[in-house]
N, C-alpha and C positions, 0 to 999 in steps of 0.2 A: 872303965875302958870299954869301948864299943868294938865288938868283933864284927868285921865287915867283909862281905864278898862283893867284888866289883865285876859287873858284866859290861864290857866297854868296847867302843869302837870310835873311830874318828878323832879329829883334833880335840874335840871337847872331852873325849875320854882321857886323852893324855893330860889335858889341863887339870881335870878333876883328880886324876891319879896323883899328879904333882902337888896339888893342894892337900889331899888327904894324907899322903905318905909322910908329911912333915908334922902332922898333928900328934900331940902327946896323948890325946884322949881316944885315939883310934888305932886299932890293930887290923890291918888288911891281911886276912888269913889266906885268901887266894884270889886269883883273877881269872876270868873267863873271857876270851876274845871270840869274835865272829869266826865262822868257818873260813877255810882258805878261799872259798868261792866268793865270800862277801867282805874281803879285807884286802887292804893294800899289801903288796909283797914285802914291804919294809916295816910294816907296823909292829911285828913282833920285836924287831931289833930296836925300835923306838921305845917300846915298853921296857925292854931289858936295860936300855941306857938310863932311863929314869930310876929303875931299881938299883942299878949299879952305882949311880951317882949319890944315892941315898943309903948305900950299904945295906939294902933290904934283900933278904932271902925269902922270896915269896914264890910259891908254885904258880905257874901260869898254864892254864888249859886252853886249848882251841876247840871250839864247839864241834861235836860230831853227833850223829843221831843217837848214839848209845851213851852219851855223856851223863845224862840225868840219872841213869840207872847204875852207873859205874861206882864201885866201892871207893875208888881213888877220889872222886868228887864228893860222894855222899858223906864221907867222914868229916867234911867241913860244915855240914848242915847241923850244927850243934844247937842246943836250946839257947834262945835269946840272940840268935845270929841276925844281923842286919844285912840287907842287900841293896845295891844301887845299880840300876840298869841305865846305861848311857848309850843311846843309839844302837842298842843291841838288836841284831837282826834275826832273832830266833824266838820261838814261842816257848815259854816255860811250861813244864809238865805240871799237872795239878798236884802231884806229890811234892815237887820242889816248892811250889807256892805255899802249900800247907806247912812245910817245915819252917818258913819264915814267920808264920803266925801274924801276918799283917805288916811285917817290918821289911817288906820288899817294895821299893819305890822305883818309878820310872820317870825319866826326864824326857818330855815329849814336846816337839816343836809345833804345837798348835794350841788354840784356846779351847780346850775340851769343854763340851762334847763335840765341838766343831773339829773335824780333821782326825777322826779315829782311823787307825790303820795306816796304810802305806801312802807315801808322798803327800803329806798333809799340806805343805806349803803350796805345792802346785795346785791341788784341788781347791784350796781356799781361794786362790787367785781366780781359777776358772769359775767357781761358784759365786765369786764376788762376796765372800764372807770375811769376817774379821781374822786377822793374824795375831798370834800370841804364843806364849809358852806356858807349860803346866808341869808341876811336880805332883804326881798322883800315886796312890797305892795300887800295886799290881794285884788284880783279882783273876778269876778264871775265864774272863772274856777279854777281848782285845781293847785296851785303852778305855775301859769302862769303870775303873776303880775310883774310889773317893779321892777328892782333890785336897791336897794340903795347901798349895799356894799356886797362883798363876798370875800372869801379867799380860795385858794386851800390848801389842806392838803398834805404835802410832805410825802410820805410813802417810806422809803428807806429800808424796810425790810418786811418780810412776816408776817404781822399782821393779827389777826383774826378779825371778825366783832365786837366783844365786845371791843377789844383794839382800833379799829378805832372809835367806838362810843364814848369811853371815850375822845379821842383826839378831836372829833367833838364837844362834849359838852363844853370842856374847851375853844376851839376856838370860839364857839358861845357866850359864856359868855364874853370873852375878846373883841370880835367884837361889842357886844351890848354896853358894857361899853364905848367903843371908840365912837360909833355912837350916843348914846342917847343924850348927852348934846347939840348937835347941831341940833337935829331933830325938825323940825317945818313944818308948812304947805308949806313952800317954798323949802324944801329940794329936791335936784335934784335926779331923778331916771332914769334908762335906760331900754329900752325894752330888753327882753330876745332874744338872737340871736340863731337861729338854731332850729331844731325840738326837740332835746333832747330825753329823754326817760320818759316813764310813766308806772307805775305798780299799780294794785289794790291789796288790802289786800288779797283777795282770791287766788291770784296767788302763793304766798308763801305757803299757806296752801295746795293748790293743788300739788305743787312740793314736799312738805314733804310727802304727802299721796302717791304720785307716787313712791318715793324712798322706802317707807316702803313696798308697795305692789309689786314692781318690781325693786329691787335694781340693778340688772344687772351689768354694768361695775363698779359701786362703790364697790361692794363686791370683784370683781376681783382685783381692785387696793389695797383695804385693805389687801387682802390675800397676794399680792405681797410684800407690806411693811412688813408684819409680817414674810414672808419667808426670807426677806433680813435682819432680825434682829437676831444677834447671841449672844451667851453667852460671847464671847471675846470682846464685845463692838462695833463690826461692825454694822452699821445701813444703811438703804437705804439713798441714796443721791439724791438731785435734784438740777439742775442748773436753776436759775431764769433768766429772760430776761436781767437783769442788770449784769449778769455773777457772781452773788453771788452763792456760793455753800452751801447748807443747808443739815444737817442731819435730817431725819424724824423719829420720835418716835410716837407710838400710845399708848393711854390709852383707852382700851375698857372695858366697864362695862355692864354686863347683867342686864337688867331691867325687863325682862319678860321671862317666859318659862324655 
């Protein structure tokens, strides 16, 4: 029987909870959710609904800055405990990581070492790097732990970040379901190779602010697309590196002023 702590958020977290709670080889000892600032208002009730429908009496914590040191949580960090982090938006303390003795894994929506840190799908698009998903061991740096399994996401068309995110979530779920039954303390992992990329959360916020304050070339490109859009159906066209030719349409909506 595998004693397991779930650190979860998002639809993927709910799907993995639903998968794990039905397994006879797994005991979910407790669940930790993101803080109230990083979670949907109805998420707790969705978790409770899954627990109730499976007649599971599992204590659920919501992250706070004192959680890792609290006695209420620490009592679950027993020897040979396993942990799964699913889109969990908080950094683990070194003490918590040590308690898992290498048995804490993270499900990450990038092809590590590409896309360490925040907003990996966005930055991989901007940096024109490969997209993928990774299950890796959590260590004391951000997204640098050894890799158990990963898969590249083949993108053969011009998808937006939301569409790639949906593909990544489905791929992570499938990858976890494949990986989990054979995961134990002896499971092999491999070091990450290469420098990769890393971004902090504030970088995307800074970029958004910069675009709003000084849009520059972006507005010129939008104007050009609008100028190449005609009533007879002609639209702006772009040729991608793989030689696909795409028509470009814009939907602009005024939200202020």
